[in-house]
C-alpha positions as CSV (number, residue, x, y, z in Angstrom):
1,M,-21.9,-40.1,-42.3
2,K,-25.1,-39.2,-40.8
3,K,-24.9,-41.8,-38.3
4,T,-21.3,-40.8,-37.1
5,F,-22.4,-37.0,-36.9
6,L,-25.8,-38.2,-35.0
7,V,-23.7,-40.3,-32.4
8,A,-21.2,-37.4,-32.2
9,A,-24.2,-34.8,-31.2
10,M,-25.7,-37.5,-28.6
11,L,-22.2,-37.7,-27.0
12,L,-22.0,-33.9,-27.0
13,C,-25.3,-33.8,-25.4
14,G,-24.4,-35.9,-22.9
15,V,-21.4,-33.9,-22.1
16,M,-23.4,-31.0,-21.7
17,V,-26.0,-32.5,-19.3
18,F,-22.9,-33.9,-17.3
19,A,-21.3,-30.4,-17.3
20,Q,-24.6,-28.7,-16.3
21,S,-24.9,-31.3,-13.4
22,E,-21.5,-30.5,-12.3
23,D,-21.9,-26.7,-12.0
24,P,-25.6,-26.2,-12.5
25,V,-27.0,-22.7,-12.8
26,I,-28.2,-21.2,-9.6
27,M,-29.9,-17.8,-10.7
28,T,-30.3,-16.0,-14.0
29,V,-30.1,-11.9,-13.5
30,A,-31.2,-10.2,-16.4
31,G,-31.2,-13.0,-18.6
32,Q,-27.4,-13.9,-17.6
33,P,-27.2,-17.3,-15.9
34,V,-24.5,-17.5,-12.8
35,S,-23.1,-20.9,-12.2
36,R,-23.2,-22.3,-8.5
37,S,-19.2,-22.4,-8.4
38,E,-19.3,-18.6,-9.2
39,F,-21.9,-18.1,-6.2
40,E,-20.0,-20.4,-3.8
41,Y,-16.7,-18.7,-4.5
42,S,-18.2,-15.2,-4.0
43,Y,-20.0,-16.8,-0.8
44,N,-17.2,-18.7,1.2
45,K,-14.8,-15.5,0.2
46,N,-17.1,-13.4,2.0
47,N,-18.0,-15.8,5.0
48,A,-14.8,-16.9,5.9
49,N,-13.5,-17.4,9.4
50,G,-12.8,-14.1,10.9
51,V,-15.4,-12.3,9.2
52,I,-17.9,-10.8,11.8
53,D,-21.1,-10.3,10.1
54,K,-21.4,-13.7,8.6
55,K,-24.5,-14.4,6.5
56,S,-26.3,-17.9,5.7
57,V,-26.6,-18.9,2.1
58,K,-30.5,-17.8,2.0
59,E,-29.3,-14.1,3.4
60,Y,-26.5,-14.2,0.9
61,V,-28.7,-15.0,-2.3
62,D,-30.2,-11.5,-1.9
63,L,-26.9,-9.7,-1.4
64,F,-25.5,-11.4,-4.5
65,V,-28.6,-10.7,-6.5
66,N,-28.3,-7.1,-5.8
67,Y,-24.6,-7.2,-6.7
68,K,-25.1,-8.9,-10.0
69,L,-28.1,-6.4,-11.0
70,K,-25.5,-3.3,-10.1
71,V,-23.1,-4.9,-12.3
72,Q,-25.7,-5.3,-15.3
73,A,-26.4,-1.8,-14.9
74,A,-23.2,-0.9,-15.4
75,L,-22.6,-3.1,-18.7
76,D,-25.8,-1.4,-19.8
77,A,-24.3,1.9,-18.9
78,R,-21.2,0.9,-21.2
79,L,-19.2,1.7,-18.6
80,D,-16.7,-1.4,-19.5
81,T,-16.2,0.4,-22.5
82,L,-14.4,3.2,-20.8
83,T,-10.6,3.6,-21.3
84,S,-10.1,3.8,-17.5
85,F,-11.9,0.8,-16.9
86,K,-10.0,-1.4,-19.4
87,E,-6.6,-0.3,-18.1
88,E,-7.6,-0.6,-14.3
89,F,-9.0,-3.9,-15.2
90,L,-6.1,-5.2,-17.2
91,G,-3.4,-4.1,-14.6
92,Y,-5.3,-5.8,-11.8
93,R,-5.6,-9.1,-14.2
94,N,-2.0,-9.1,-15.3
95,Q,-0.7,-9.0,-11.7
96,Q,-2.1,-12.4,-11.6
97,V,-1.2,-13.6,-15.2
98,R,1.9,-12.0,-15.9
99,P,4.3,-13.9,-13.2
100,T,3.1,-17.3,-14.7
101,F,5.6,-16.3,-17.7
102,A,8.5,-16.6,-15.3
103,T,9.2,-20.2,-15.0
104,D,11.0,-21.8,-12.2
105,E,13.7,-22.7,-14.8
106,M,14.0,-18.9,-15.7
107,M,14.1,-18.0,-12.0
108,D,17.1,-20.6,-11.4
109,K,18.7,-19.0,-14.4
110,E,18.4,-15.4,-12.8
111,A,19.7,-16.5,-9.3
112,R,22.7,-18.1,-11.1
113,N,23.3,-14.8,-12.9
114,I,23.1,-13.0,-9.8
115,Y,25.5,-15.2,-8.1
116,D,28.0,-15.1,-10.7
117,S,27.7,-11.4,-10.8
118,T,28.2,-11.0,-7.0
119,V,31.1,-13.4,-7.2
120,E,32.6,-11.7,-9.8
121,Q,32.1,-8.2,-7.7
122,I,33.7,-10.0,-4.6
123,G,36.6,-11.2,-6.2
124,P,39.2,-13.8,-4.8
125,D,39.7,-12.0,-1.7
126,G,36.1,-12.1,-0.5
127,Q,34.4,-9.8,1.4
128,A,36.3,-8.3,4.4
129,M,34.2,-8.2,7.7
130,A,36.2,-5.8,9.6
131,S,36.4,-2.6,12.0
132,Y,38.2,0.6,12.2
133,I,39.5,3.5,14.1
134,L,40.1,6.9,12.4
135,L,41.8,9.8,13.5
136,S,40.9,12.5,10.9
137,L,43.9,14.6,9.6
138,S,43.6,16.7,6.2
139,P,46.5,16.6,4.0
140,D,47.5,20.3,4.4
141,A,47.1,20.1,8.3
142,P,50.0,22.1,9.9
143,L,53.0,19.7,11.2
144,A,51.7,20.3,15.0
145,E,48.4,18.8,14.1
146,Q,50.2,15.6,12.3
147,N,52.3,15.3,15.3
148,R,49.6,15.4,17.5
149,Q,47.4,12.8,15.7
150,K,50.4,10.7,15.3
151,T,50.7,10.6,19.1
152,R,47.3,9.9,19.8
153,I,46.9,6.7,17.1
154,D,50.2,5.4,18.4
155,S,49.1,5.5,22.2
156,I,45.6,4.1,20.9
157,Y,47.6,1.0,19.3
158,T,49.9,0.5,22.4
159,A,46.4,0.4,24.3
160,L,45.3,-2.4,22.0
161,L,48.2,-4.2,22.1
162,G,47.7,-4.1,25.9
163,G,44.5,-5.6,25.9
164,A,42.0,-2.9,25.5
165,D,38.8,-3.5,23.7
166,F,38.9,-2.5,19.8
167,S,35.3,-1.5,19.8
168,E,35.3,0.2,23.0
169,M,38.5,2.4,21.6
170,A,36.6,3.2,18.6
171,R,33.5,4.5,20.4
172,L,35.8,6.8,22.4
173,H,38.2,7.9,20.2
174,S,37.3,7.2,16.0
175,D,36.4,10.3,14.4
176,D,33.9,8.4,11.8
177,K,31.1,9.0,14.1
178,G,29.0,6.8,11.9
179,T,31.0,3.7,12.6
180,A,32.2,4.9,16.3
181,I,28.9,4.3,17.8
182,R,28.9,0.4,16.3
183,G,32.4,0.0,17.9
184,G,34.0,0.9,14.4
185,K,32.2,-1.9,12.6
186,L,32.2,-1.4,8.7
187,P,29.9,-2.9,6.3
188,P,31.0,-5.9,4.2
189,L,33.9,-4.3,1.9
190,T,35.4,-5.9,-1.5
191,R,38.7,-5.0,-2.8
192,S,36.8,-3.4,-5.7
193,Q,35.2,-0.8,-3.3
194,L,38.2,0.5,-1.8
195,Q,41.1,2.9,-2.9
196,E,44.3,0.5,-3.8
197,D,46.4,1.6,-0.7
198,M,43.6,1.2,1.7
199,A,42.7,-2.3,0.3
200,A,46.2,-3.4,0.2
201,Q,46.4,-2.8,4.0
202,L,43.0,-4.4,4.9
203,F,43.2,-7.6,2.7
204,S,46.7,-8.3,4.1
205,L,45.4,-8.8,7.4
206,K,44.1,-12.4,8.2
207,D,41.4,-13.2,10.3
208,G,41.4,-11.9,13.8
209,E,44.3,-9.7,13.0
210,M,44.9,-6.1,13.7
211,S,47.1,-3.6,11.4
212,S,49.7,-1.6,13.0
213,P,48.6,2.6,12.4
214,F,48.9,3.6,8.9
215,L,48.4,7.2,7.2
216,L,46.0,7.7,4.5
217,P,44.7,10.8,2.7
218,M,41.7,10.9,4.9
219,G,43.9,10.6,8.3
220,Y,45.4,7.6,10.3
221,V,43.7,4.1,10.3
222,I,44.0,1.2,12.4
223,F,42.1,-2.1,10.9
224,K,40.8,-5.1,12.6
225,M,40.0,-7.9,10.5
226,H,37.4,-10.1,11.8
227,E,36.6,-12.6,9.0
228,H,37.1,-13.1,5.1
229,K,33.6,-14.0,3.8
230,Y,33.1,-15.8,0.6
231,L,30.0,-17.1,-0.8
232,R,29.0,-20.8,-0.4
233,P,28.7,-23.0,-3.7
234,F,25.5,-21.8,-5.8
235,E,23.2,-24.6,-4.6
236,E,23.8,-23.8,-1.1
237,E,22.9,-19.9,-1.7
238,R,20.3,-20.5,-4.1
239,P,17.6,-20.7,-1.6
240,D,18.5,-17.4,0.1
241,I,19.1,-15.9,-3.2
242,L,15.4,-17.1,-4.7
243,K,13.6,-15.8,-1.6
244,W,15.6,-12.5,-1.9
245,M,14.3,-12.2,-5.4
246,E,10.8,-13.0,-4.6
247,S,11.0,-10.3,-1.9
248,R,12.1,-7.7,-4.7
249,N,9.6,-8.7,-7.2
250,L,12.1,-9.7,-9.6
251,R,9.8,-12.7,-10.9
252,D,7.8,-10.0,-12.3
253,A,10.8,-8.5,-14.1
254,V,11.9,-11.8,-15.5
255,A,8.1,-12.5,-16.6
256,D,8.3,-9.1,-18.2
257,R,11.1,-9.8,-20.1
258,R,10.0,-13.1,-21.2
259,V,6.6,-11.5,-22.4
260,K,8.5,-9.2,-24.6
261,E,10.8,-11.9,-26.2
262,L,7.9,-14.0,-27.0
263,A,6.1,-11.2,-28.6
264,A,8.9,-10.1,-30.7
265,Q,9.4,-13.8,-31.7
266,K,5.9,-13.7,-32.8
267,L,6.1,-10.7,-34.8
268,G,9.7,-11.7,-36.0
269,I,11.4,-8.8,-34.8
270,K,15.1,-9.2,-34.2
271,D,15.8,-5.5,-33.1
272,D,16.7,-4.5,-29.4
273,I,13.2,-4.7,-28.3
274,D,13.9,-2.3,-25.4
275,N,14.7,0.5,-27.8
276,L,11.8,0.0,-30.3
277,A,9.9,3.2,-31.6
278,G,6.9,4.0,-34.1
279,E,5.0,1.2,-35.8
280,Q,7.3,-1.8,-34.2
281,K,6.7,-0.5,-30.4
282,A,3.0,-0.2,-31.2
283,K,2.8,-3.9,-32.5
284,M,4.8,-5.1,-29.5
285,V,2.6,-3.6,-27.2
286,E,-0.4,-5.3,-28.9
287,E,1.0,-8.7,-29.0
288,E,2.0,-8.5,-25.5
289,K,-1.6,-7.5,-24.8
290,N,-2.6,-10.6,-26.7
291,L,-0.2,-13.0,-25.0
292,L,-1.4,-11.8,-21.9
293,D,-5.3,-12.2,-22.6
294,R,-4.6,-15.7,-24.2
295,R,-2.7,-16.7,-20.9
296,A,-5.5,-15.2,-18.8
297,A,-7.9,-17.7,-20.8
298,E,-6.0,-20.8,-20.3
299,M,-5.6,-20.0,-16.7
300,A,-9.3,-19.3,-16.6
301,E,-10.2,-22.6,-18.2
302,S,-8.2,-25.0,-16.2
303,D,-8.4,-23.1,-12.7
304,S,-12.1,-22.0,-11.7
305,D,-10.6,-20.1,-8.6
306,M,-8.6,-18.0,-11.2
307,K,-11.7,-17.9,-13.4
308,N,-13.8,-16.5,-10.7
309,L,-11.0,-14.3,-9.6
310,I,-10.7,-12.6,-12.9
311,R,-14.3,-12.2,-13.0
312,E,-14.4,-10.8,-9.4
313,Y,-11.9,-8.2,-10.6
314,Y,-13.9,-7.3,-13.6
315,D,-17.3,-7.1,-11.7
316,G,-16.0,-5.1,-8.6
317,L,-14.7,-2.5,-10.8
318,L,-18.0,-2.3,-12.7
319,L,-20.0,-2.3,-9.5
320,Y,-17.2,0.7,-8.0
321,E,-18.0,2.7,-10.7
322,I,-21.8,2.6,-11.2
323,S,-22.1,2.9,-7.4
324,N,-20.1,5.9,-7.2
325,R,-21.9,7.5,-10.0
326,T,-25.1,6.6,-9.1
327,V,-25.4,6.7,-5.3
328,W,-22.2,7.5,-3.2
329,E,-20.6,10.5,-5.2
330,K,-24.2,11.8,-6.3
331,A,-25.4,11.9,-2.7
332,A,-22.4,13.4,-1.3
333,K,-22.5,16.2,-3.5
334,D,-26.5,16.5,-3.6
335,E,-26.7,19.7,-0.9
336,A,-30.2,20.2,-1.3
337,G,-31.0,16.3,-0.9
338,L,-28.8,16.2,2.2
339,Q,-30.6,19.3,3.8
340,K,-34.0,17.9,2.9
341,F,-33.3,14.4,4.1
342,F,-31.7,16.0,7.3
343,K,-34.9,17.8,8.0
344,K,-37.2,14.9,7.3
345,N,-35.0,12.7,9.7
346,K,-33.8,15.2,12.3
347,K,-34.9,13.1,15.4
348,R,-32.4,10.2,14.2
349,Y,-29.6,12.7,14.7
350,A,-30.5,14.1,18.3
351,W,-27.9,13.9,21.1
352,D,-28.4,12.4,24.5
353,K,-26.2,15.3,25.7
354,P,-25.6,19.1,24.8
355,R,-22.7,19.4,22.4
356,F,-20.5,22.5,22.1
357,K,-20.0,24.1,18.6
358,G,-17.0,26.1,18.5
359,M,-13.4,26.4,19.4
360,A,-11.1,26.1,22.3
361,Y,-8.0,28.6,21.5
362,H,-4.8,29.3,23.0
363,V,-3.0,33.0,22.9
364,K,-0.2,34.9,24.2
365,N,-1.8,38.0,25.2
366,E,-5.2,39.4,26.3
367,A,-5.6,41.5,23.4
368,D,-5.4,38.5,21.0
369,K,-8.0,36.7,23.3
370,K,-10.5,39.2,22.5
371,A,-9.4,39.7,19.0
372,V,-10.0,36.0,18.0
373,A,-13.6,36.1,19.1
374,Q,-14.3,39.3,17.2
375,C,-12.6,37.8,14.2
376,V,-15.2,35.0,13.7
377,K,-18.2,36.8,14.8
378,G,-21.0,36.7,12.5
379,L,-19.1,34.4,10.1
380,A,-20.5,30.8,9.1
381,F,-18.7,28.3,11.1
382,D,-17.0,26.7,8.1
383,K,-15.3,30.0,7.6
384,W,-13.5,30.3,10.9
385,A,-10.4,28.4,10.1
386,E,-9.2,30.3,7.0
387,K,-10.1,33.7,8.6
388,L,-8.3,32.9,11.8
389,R,-5.3,31.6,9.6
390,T,-5.0,34.6,7.5
391,T,-5.7,37.2,10.3
392,F,-3.3,35.6,12.9
393,N,-1.1,33.0,11.7
394,A,-0.4,34.4,8.0
395,D,3.2,34.9,8.5
396,S,6.0,32.7,10.0
397,V,5.1,33.9,13.3
398,L,2.1,32.0,14.9
399,R,0.0,34.0,17.2
400,I,-2.8,31.5,18.3
401,R,-3.6,27.9,18.7
402,V,-6.9,26.6,17.6
403,E,-9.2,23.3,18.1
404,K,-12.3,23.7,16.0
405,G,-15.4,21.3,16.1
406,I,-18.3,19.9,17.8
407,F,-17.5,18.7,21.1
408,K,-19.0,16.5,24.0
409,E,-17.8,16.1,27.2
410,G,-14.6,14.6,27.6
411,D,-13.3,15.6,24.2
412,N,-11.6,18.6,25.0
413,A,-10.1,19.9,28.7
414,V,-10.7,23.4,28.1
415,I,-14.0,23.2,26.7
416,D,-14.9,20.6,29.9
417,K,-13.7,23.0,32.1
418,M,-14.9,26.6,30.7
419,V,-18.2,25.4,28.7
420,F,-19.4,22.0,30.8
421,K,-18.0,23.6,33.9
422,K,-16.1,20.3,34.8
423,D,-13.7,20.1,37.8
424,T,-10.7,19.6,35.2
425,T,-6.9,20.8,35.7
426,L,-5.4,22.5,32.6
427,T,-1.9,22.5,31.6
428,P,-1.2,25.6,29.8
429,M,0.2,25.2,26.3
430,K,4.0,26.0,25.8
431,D,4.3,30.0,24.2
432,F,0.4,30.2,24.5
433,P,-0.6,30.4,28.1
434,I,-3.9,32.0,28.0
435,D,-7.1,29.7,27.0
436,S,-10.4,30.7,25.9
437,T,-13.5,29.3,24.2
438,Y,-15.9,30.7,21.6
439,G,-19.0,29.3,20.2
440,K,-22.6,28.2,21.2
441,L,-23.8,25.0,23.3
442,L,-26.3,23.0,21.2
443,K,-28.7,21.6,24.0
444,K,-31.5,19.7,21.8
445,G,-29.3,18.4,18.8
446,P,-27.5,19.7,15.8
447,E,-28.9,22.9,14.1
448,S,-28.1,22.0,10.7
449,Y,-26.9,18.9,8.8
450,D,-23.5,20.3,8.4
451,D,-23.0,19.4,12.2
452,V,-23.1,15.8,11.5
453,R,-22.7,15.6,7.9
454,G,-20.9,12.2,7.7
455,L,-24.0,10.6,9.4
456,V,-26.4,12.2,7.2
457,T,-24.5,11.4,4.2
458,A,-23.9,7.8,4.9
459,D,-27.7,7.6,5.7
460,Y,-28.8,9.3,2.7
461,Q,-26.6,7.1,0.6
462,E,-28.1,4.1,2.3
463,E,-31.6,5.1,1.1
464,M,-30.7,6.3,-2.4
465,E,-29.2,2.5,-2.6
466,K,-32.3,0.9,-1.6
467,A,-34.4,2.9,-4.1
468,W,-31.7,2.0,-6.9
469,V,-32.0,-1.5,-5.9
470,N,-36.0,-1.6,-6.1
471,E,-35.8,-0.1,-9.4
472,L,-33.3,-2.3,-10.8
473,R,-35.2,-5.4,-9.3
474,K,-38.1,-3.9,-11.4
475,R,-36.1,-3.4,-14.6
476,Y,-34.5,-6.8,-14.6
477,K,-36.0,-10.1,-14.3
478,V,-34.2,-12.3,-11.5
479,V,-34.8,-16.1,-11.1
480,V,-33.3,-18.1,-8.5
481,N,-33.1,-22.0,-8.6
482,D,-33.9,-22.7,-4.9
483,D,-33.0,-26.5,-5.5
484,V,-29.3,-25.5,-6.4
485,V,-29.5,-23.1,-3.8
486,G,-30.0,-25.6,-1.2
487,T,-27.0,-27.7,-2.8
488,V,-24.4,-25.0,-2.0
489,N,-21.2,-26.5,-0.1
490,K,-23.1,-29.7,0.2
491,H,-22.2,-31.5,-3.3
492,N,-19.0,-33.8,-4.0
């Protein structure tokens, strides 16, 4: 017994060594080993053809370490326990997992159901591919109107018999303007879609045949049957039906149904699974989740790309959440920090040419021209828009048009001419013929970080991220196996 156990242990050890050599650990971050295959998956995905800023493997190691450090920080902050995180991750993961419950056989069966249903709907007469000319006539129309329309339809019919083009006559005379522009062409029609008297007239025609004028409740009609269209045998229609099903994401619907059926079988539920309530419904939801969890584990075990993709979803969501809390949103809302950063780095945001901080505006009369400037005088720049809207455009009648912002030469024709003194031809705005400007010329650069808020915020975020990464590298131990790094994408 001991000998058998020892042999098994030796074999197991051999298997473990073999597995390690097949996919060795390329680095350990905060005590967590990272396999070469995971690193390769990320490196190859982010350095594929078409990527502008490609990195060498060595350059990418540092980026990947930083990525893993941030994910570990998120795990230590227990962000993976948040309900919002769990729901979002499972939503992404299940988009990959759920469709696998719909086998090709199931899709074929659903395609057959669609085919049979369509055949039944079309009926033995097939679909009519037809055109028509309609001369509208209400049931209570006076006799004179009835006679006039009857005379018109008869003359149209005579012209058609004499060789006039049906589509051209429809365009000229049909009162159904929606089909008239298409030469009277109707969508494919089945007998069940039409009133009995109309269907009788249309489906009595042979391919290429035209009806004589006849009266329906909506008026006088002439039909032309182009052809009777029938579905081909299922095997011939099958590829097109399957393609249509995929385009409508019907595989997801088939898969969802299958998951419900499997969950019901597991729980022994034989009731209508679409109308469960209370404890039964809760059990079904839990069992469906278990099924998806097991399938995801099976897929990850058998497909390394799927395993890495699922991990990428998981880590990526954690990375986004921790980065947003620690850097992105935090920096964007830190007014004092932004102001301090701007003052410290003001030279970085200097302009090579002056900018105009203000507005170009267009009014209907001289009185409003002066009133606009007086309206915003003394107000903070970010308050102008609301003040102007409530003062001049509060009701349904617009009195002014305004373009507000920080402008350089070439941004706005009115400002180019009136502020930068360029020889520019202005085209008066319709209904607002008087142009003017109000604001100040900034010659040395922005006067506050609000003038370049986007740039300052991005730079401040970058500085905060660098400090954060430095702190994470001090907090967590990182060991990179350089020998394994040298084998990336170079092994069999």
